C-alpha positions in Angstrom: 21.9 45.0 14.7 22.0 43.0 11.5 24.4 40.5 13.1 21.8 39.8 15.9 19.0 39.2 13.4 21.2 36.8 11.4 22.2 35.0 14.6 18.6 34.6 15.6 17.6 33.4 12.2 20.5 30.9 12.2 19.6 29.7 15.7 15.9 29.2 14.9 16.7 27.4 11.6 19.2 25.1 13.4 16.6 24.4 16.1 13.9 23.7 13.6 16.0 21.3 11.5 17.0 19.2 14.5 13.6 19.3 16.3 12.0 17.4 13.5 14.4 14.5 13.5 12.6 11.1 13.5 14.0 8.0 14.9 14.6 5.3 12.4 14.9 1.6 13.3 16.4 -1.0 11.0 14.5 -4.2 10.3 16.4 -7.3 9.7 14.9 -10.5 8.5 15.7 -14.0 9.7 17.0 -16.4 7.1 14.3 -18.8 6.2 16.2 -21.4 4.2 14.6 -23.4 1.4 11.4 -22.2 -0.3 9.6 -25.2 1.2 10.6 -24.1 4.7 9.3 -20.6 4.0 5.9 -22.0 3.1 5.6 -23.4 6.6 5.9 -19.9 8.0 3.2 -18.2 5.9 -0.5 -18.8 5.3 0.3 -19.8 1.7 2.0 -19.0 -1.5 0.6 -18.0 -4.9 2.2 -18.0 -8.4 0.9 -15.5 -10.9 1.4 -12.4 -13.0 1.4 -8.9 -11.5 -1.2 -6.9 -13.5 -1.2 -3.7 -11.6 0.8 -1.9 -8.8 -0.7 1.0 -6.9 0.2 2.9 -3.7 -2.5 3.9 -1.2 -2.4 6.3 1.7 -4.0 4.8 4.8 -4.9 7.1 7.7 -6.5 6.4 11.0 -9.4 8.8 11.1 -9.2 12.4 9.8 -6.1 13.4 11.7 -4.4 10.0 12.5 -1.1 8.8 11.4 -0.5 8.2 7.7 1.1 5.2 6.1 1.7 4.4 2.5 1.0 0.8 1.4 1.8 -0.7 -1.9 -0.9 -3.0 -3.4 -0.3 -5.5 -6.2 -3.1 -7.0 -8.3 -2.1 -10.6 -9.2 -3.6 -12.9 -11.8 -3.2 -16.2 -9.9 -2.3 -19.4 -11.8 -1.7 -21.6 -8.8 -1.7 -21.5 -5.0 -0.4 -23.6 -2.2 -1.6 -24.2 1.3 -4.4 -21.6 0.9 -7.1 -21.6 -1.8 -7.6 -18.2 -3.5 -9.6 -16.8 -6.4 -8.2 -16.0 -9.9 -7.3 -12.4 -9.0 -6.1 -11.2 -5.6 -4.9 -7.9 -4.2 -1.9 -8.3 -1.9 -0.6 -5.5 0.4 3.1 -5.0 0.6 5.4 -2.7 2.4 5.8 0.6 0.6 9.3 1.6 1.8 11.3 -1.6 1.5 9.1 -4.4 0.3 9.9 -6.5 -2.8 10.3 -4.4 -6.0 7.5 -5.9 -8.1 7.3 -5.2 -11.8 4.1 -5.1 -13.8 3.9 -8.0 -16.2 6.4 -10.2 -14.4 5.5 -13.5 -12.7 6.3 -14.3 -9.1 6.0 -16.8 -6.4 4.6 -14.7 -3.6 4.3 -15.9 0.0 1.1 -14.5 1.6 -0.3 -14.0 5.0 -3.9 -13.5 5.9 -4.6 -10.1 7.5 -7.8 -8.6 8.9 -8.5 -6.6 5.8 -7.1 -9.0 3.1 -3.8 -10.6 2.1 -0.4 -9.3 2.7 3.2 -10.1 1.7 5.9 -9.4 4.3 9.0 -7.6 3.3 10.9 -10.5 4.8 9.1 -13.1 2.7 11.3 -14.7 0.1 9.4 -13.7 -3.0 10.9 -15.2 -6.1 10.6 -14.1 -9.7 9.8 -17.2 -11.8 9.5 -17.5 -15.5 6.9 -20.3 -15.6 4.6 -22.4 -13.5 6.7 -25.6 -13.8 9.4 -24.0 -11.7 6.9 -23.4 -8.9 5.3 -26.9 -9.1 8.8 -28.5 -8.9 9.2 -26.7 -5.5 5.8 -27.3 -4.0 3.8 -29.9 -6.1 0.7 -29.3 -8.1 -1.1 -27.0 -5.6 -4.6 -25.6 -6.1 -6.2 -24.1 -9.2 -8.0 -20.8 -8.5 -11.3 -21.3 -6.7 -13.4 -19.1 -9.0 -12.8 -16.6 -11.8 -13.2 -13.1 -10.5 -12.2 -9.5 -11.5 -11.2 -7.3 -8.5 -9.4 -4.7 -10.6 -12.1 -2.1 -9.8 -10.9 -2.1 -6.1 -7.6 -0.6 -7.3 -9.5 2.5 -8.7 -10.1 3.7 -5.1 -6.5 3.8 -4.1 -4.8 7.2 -4.0 -1.2 8.0 -3.1 -2.0 11.6 -2.2 -4.0 12.7 0.8 -7.5 13.4 -0.5 -8.9 14.3 2.9 -7.8 17.9 2.4 -9.5 18.0 -1.0 -12.7 16.6 0.4 -12.8 19.1 3.2 -12.1 22.0 0.8 -14.9 20.8 -1.5 -17.4 20.6 1.5 -16.3 24.1 2.5 -16.8 25.5 -1.0 -20.3 23.9 -1.3 -21.3 25.3 2.1 -19.9 28.8 1.2 -21.7 28.8 -2.1 -25.0 27.8 -0.4 -24.4 30.6 2.2 -23.6 33.3 -0.4 -26.6 32.3 -2.5 -28.9 32.5 0.5 -27.4 36.0 1.4 -27.9 37.2 -2.1 -31.5 36.0 -2.1 -32.2 37.9 1.1 -30.7 41.1 -0.3 -33.0 40.8 -3.3 -36.0 40.2 -1.0 -36.9 36.8 -2.5 
C-alpha cells in the first residue's frame, strides 16, 4: 500500500511540475550600425546621469497579467531630436534591458510611449564619461526645456504586489466596523 501512495505522489508531483511550463521566446535585435543611424530609428536620444533606478509591478485591473518594468530617473544634460525637461523617467525592460548603474552617465535612445518615455532593450545605449563625447556624435543638441523635479513619481513604484495588502486592509477595516457594531448591539447602545 505504501508503494501505491508513493507512486501517486510521484505522479502528481511530476504532472504538476510539467503542467506549469511556460513557453519562452528569444528576442534578437537587428544591428543598427553607427550611433547616428540609431538616432534615426528612435524618437530621440538624451545624455545624462542616472539618479535612481526602481522596479514597478504593472497589472491590468485587479486580476490581470503582471509585468515588472524598470524605471530610471535621469538628470538630462542634453537631448537630440526631441526636447525634454531637466529630469525624465524612462521605462526599460526589467528582464533583459540595459544594466543601468546609479550615478553613471549614459547616452540613452528614447521612444515616446502612451504613458511616457521608454528605452528599448534593443536600443544601443552607451555609457559615456562626458558630454563632449555625445556632442561629437550628434552635434550640440538641445538644452533641457525647463528645470523640473519628477523624483516624487518614483515614490509610488512598488516591486511587490500591493493589491493583496490593500484588499487585506479593506477587509480588516470592514471586519473591525462589523465587530464594533455587533458589540454595541450586545450592550444595547
